[in-house]
C-alpha positions as CSV (number, residue, x, y, z in Angstrom):
1,M,9.3,10.3,0.5
2,T,5.8,8.7,1.1
3,D,5.0,7.2,4.6
4,K,4.8,3.4,4.2
5,L,1.6,1.4,5.0
6,R,2.2,-0.2,8.4
7,I,0.6,-3.6,8.6
8,V,0.4,-6.1,11.3
9,I,-0.3,-10.1,10.6
10,V,-2.1,-12.5,13.0
11,D,-2.3,-16.0,12.2
12,D,-1.5,-19.2,14.4
13,H,0.4,-20.8,11.4
14,P,4.0,-19.4,11.6
15,L,5.1,-20.7,8.0
16,F,2.0,-19.0,6.4
17,R,2.3,-15.8,8.6
18,E,6.0,-15.5,7.5
19,G,5.1,-16.1,3.8
20,V,2.7,-13.3,3.8
21,A,5.1,-11.0,5.6
22,G,7.8,-11.8,2.9
23,V,5.4,-10.9,0.2
24,L,4.3,-7.7,1.9
25,V,7.7,-6.2,2.8
26,S,9.0,-6.9,-0.7
27,E,6.9,-3.9,-1.6
28,P,8.7,-0.6,-1.3
29,D,5.4,1.0,0.1
30,I,4.5,-1.6,2.8
31,D,6.0,-2.2,6.4
32,V,5.2,-5.3,8.4
33,V,5.3,-3.8,11.8
34,G,4.2,-6.8,14.1
35,Q,3.1,-10.3,14.0
36,G,1.0,-12.5,16.3
37,S,-0.9,-15.8,16.7
38,S,-3.9,-15.3,18.7
39,A,-6.9,-13.1,19.0
40,A,-5.5,-11.6,22.6
41,E,-2.1,-10.7,20.7
42,A,-4.0,-9.2,17.9
43,V,-5.7,-6.9,20.0
44,Q,-3.0,-6.0,22.1
45,L,-0.8,-5.4,18.8
46,A,-3.6,-3.0,17.3
47,T,-3.8,-1.1,20.4
48,D,0.1,-0.8,21.0
49,L,1.1,-0.3,17.3
50,L,-2.1,1.3,15.7
51,P,-1.2,-0.1,12.3
52,D,-3.1,1.1,9.2
53,I,-4.1,-2.4,8.5
54,I,-4.2,-5.7,10.6
55,L,-4.7,-9.1,8.9
56,L,-6.6,-11.5,10.9
57,D,-7.3,-15.2,10.4
58,I,-10.8,-16.6,11.5
59,A,-9.7,-19.8,13.2
60,M,-6.9,-18.7,15.3
61,P,-6.9,-19.1,19.0
62,G,-9.6,-16.8,20.5
63,G,-11.3,-16.3,17.3
64,G,-10.7,-13.9,14.6
65,V,-14.2,-12.5,14.6
66,Q,-13.9,-11.6,18.3
67,A,-10.6,-10.0,17.6
68,A,-12.0,-8.0,14.9
69,R,-14.9,-6.8,17.2
70,Q,-12.6,-5.8,19.7
71,I,-10.2,-4.0,17.5
72,A,-12.9,-2.4,15.5
73,A,-14.2,-0.9,18.8
74,S,-10.9,0.3,20.4
75,C,-8.8,1.2,17.4
76,P,-11.3,2.4,14.7
77,F,-8.6,3.9,12.8
78,T,-7.3,0.6,11.9
79,K,-8.7,-1.3,8.9
80,I,-9.4,-4.9,9.4
81,V,-8.9,-7.5,6.7
82,M,-9.6,-11.1,7.2
83,L,-7.1,-13.6,5.5
84,T,-8.7,-17.1,6.0
85,A,-9.4,-20.7,4.7
86,S,-12.9,-20.5,5.8
87,E,-15.5,-20.3,2.8
88,D,-18.5,-20.3,5.5
89,E,-21.1,-17.8,4.7
90,E,-21.8,-17.3,8.4
91,D,-18.3,-16.6,8.9
92,V,-17.9,-14.0,6.0
93,T,-20.9,-12.1,7.5
94,A,-19.9,-12.3,11.2
95,A,-16.7,-10.7,10.0
96,L,-18.0,-8.1,8.0
97,K,-20.5,-7.2,10.8
98,A,-17.8,-7.2,13.2
99,G,-15.9,-4.6,11.2
100,A,-13.8,-6.2,8.6
101,R,-13.3,-4.0,5.6
102,A,-12.3,-7.2,3.3
103,Y,-12.6,-11.2,3.5
104,I,-9.9,-12.7,1.5
105,L,-9.3,-16.6,1.2
106,K,-5.8,-18.2,1.6
107,G,-4.5,-19.1,-1.6
108,V,-5.0,-15.7,-3.1
109,P,-2.0,-14.8,-5.5
110,A,0.6,-12.6,-3.9
111,R,0.2,-9.5,-6.4
112,E,-3.7,-9.7,-5.8
113,L,-3.4,-9.8,-2.2
114,V,-1.1,-6.6,-2.5
115,H,-3.6,-4.9,-4.6
116,I,-6.5,-5.7,-2.3
117,I,-4.7,-4.5,0.7
118,R,-4.0,-1.0,-1.2
119,S,-7.4,-0.8,-2.2
120,V,-8.8,-1.3,1.4
121,W,-6.5,1.4,2.6
122,A,-8.0,3.6,-0.2
123,G,-11.4,3.1,1.3
124,E,-12.8,0.1,-0.5
125,V,-14.5,-3.0,0.8
126,Y,-13.6,-6.5,-0.7
127,V,-15.0,-10.0,-0.6
128,T,-13.5,-12.8,-2.5
129,P,-16.0,-13.0,-5.6
130,A,-17.1,-16.7,-5.2
131,L,-18.5,-15.6,-1.8
132,A,-20.1,-12.4,-2.7
133,V,-23.2,-13.4,-4.5
134,S,-24.3,-15.5,-1.5
135,L,-23.2,-12.8,0.9
136,L,-25.1,-10.1,-0.8
137,S,-28.6,-11.8,-0.1
138,E,-27.6,-12.2,3.5
139,M,-26.4,-8.7,4.1
140,T,-29.4,-7.1,2.3
141,K,-31.7,-8.6,4.7
142,P,-33.2,-5.6,7.0
143,V,-31.4,-5.1,10.1
144,I,-32.0,-2.7,12.8
145,A,-28.7,-1.4,13.6
146,E,-27.8,-0.2,17.1
147,P,-26.3,3.3,17.4
148,P,-22.5,3.3,18.3
149,R,-21.8,3.9,21.7
150,R,-19.7,7.0,22.7
151,T,-16.7,6.0,24.5
152,S,-15.7,7.8,27.5
153,V,-12.5,9.7,28.0
154,A,-11.7,7.4,30.9
155,D,-12.2,4.3,28.4
156,L,-9.4,5.5,26.2
157,T,-5.9,3.7,26.3
158,E,-3.4,5.4,28.4
159,R,-1.4,6.6,25.3
160,E,-4.7,8.2,23.9
161,R,-5.3,9.8,27.1
162,Q,-1.7,11.5,27.2
163,I,-2.2,12.5,23.8
164,L,-5.5,14.2,24.5
165,E,-4.3,15.8,27.8
166,R,-1.7,17.5,25.4
167,V,-4.2,18.6,22.9
168,A,-6.3,20.2,25.8
169,E,-3.0,22.2,26.5
170,G,-2.9,23.5,23.0
171,L,0.1,21.6,21.7
172,S,0.2,20.9,18.0
173,N,0.7,17.2,16.8
174,K,4.3,18.1,16.0
175,E,5.0,19.1,19.7
176,I,3.1,16.2,21.1
177,G,5.0,13.6,19.1
178,A,8.3,15.4,20.2
179,Q,7.3,14.9,23.9
180,L,6.0,11.4,23.4
181,Y,8.8,10.4,20.9
182,L,6.4,9.5,18.3
183,S,6.2,10.6,14.7
184,E,3.8,13.4,13.6
185,K,2.1,11.0,11.3
186,T,1.6,8.4,14.4
187,I,-0.1,11.3,16.4
188,K,-2.3,12.1,13.5
189,H,-3.5,8.3,13.4
190,Y,-4.1,8.6,17.3
191,M,-6.1,11.8,16.8
192,T,-8.4,9.8,14.3
193,N,-8.9,6.9,16.6
194,I,-9.7,9.2,19.5
195,L,-12.1,11.4,17.5
196,Q,-13.9,8.3,16.1
197,K,-14.2,7.0,19.7
198,L,-15.4,9.9,21.3
199,Q,-17.7,10.7,18.4
200,V,-16.5,14.3,18.0
201,H,-15.8,16.2,14.8
202,N,-12.4,17.8,15.9
203,R,-9.7,18.3,18.5
204,V,-11.3,21.1,19.8
205,E,-14.4,19.2,20.5
206,A,-12.2,16.3,22.1
207,A,-10.4,18.8,24.2
208,L,-13.7,20.2,25.6
209,L,-15.1,16.8,26.2
210,A,-11.9,15.9,28.3
211,Q,-12.3,19.1,30.3
212,K,-16.0,18.5,30.8
213,E,-15.3,14.9,32.0
214,Q,-12.4,16.0,34.4
215,R,-14.8,18.6,36.0
216,A,-17.6,16.0,36.5
217,D,-15.3,14.0,38.4
218,R,-14.0,16.1,40.8
């Protein structure tokens, strides 16, 4: 049996949020694992649950773009999808620059929403067609990008540090999952997150970096 796509929905309108959740959970390959109503809750849910995809509204308390920026930095494994009523070009540009992989307008048909979510998980980027043309001219302007900052082992979440410590001990994902009462798939997701945040290529490099920082702290 294929593992379900784990999704978190964050929107400050409960009726809309529950409606989206109802659409998604009716799909056999999708599971809604958390819901929230603010940017702070979005960041907390992303950190605690490390979902495959998180849906964010632009205009929720704390700001959807701000939440996207923090989630992209702390949970690079999680793909961010903006589901919003805003057609403002600046919002679209800001969301994508913050790390969103898709920008969808509310009112999208249920079947299309499901299709877009699956395509984003497969690695595609999506912008509502009505906004795409104006966005293209904005996004193609030359920009000097800052190189991403490598996260220190000390800046990892407590759960990520627990996993990395066990990786350094030579444990497999399955063994780590058994110790922490997490599935092997969840450990794999955390490892993807850890490798991206530390900017290393594999678990051996991550373990060596952890050991190096431990020695430097002594």
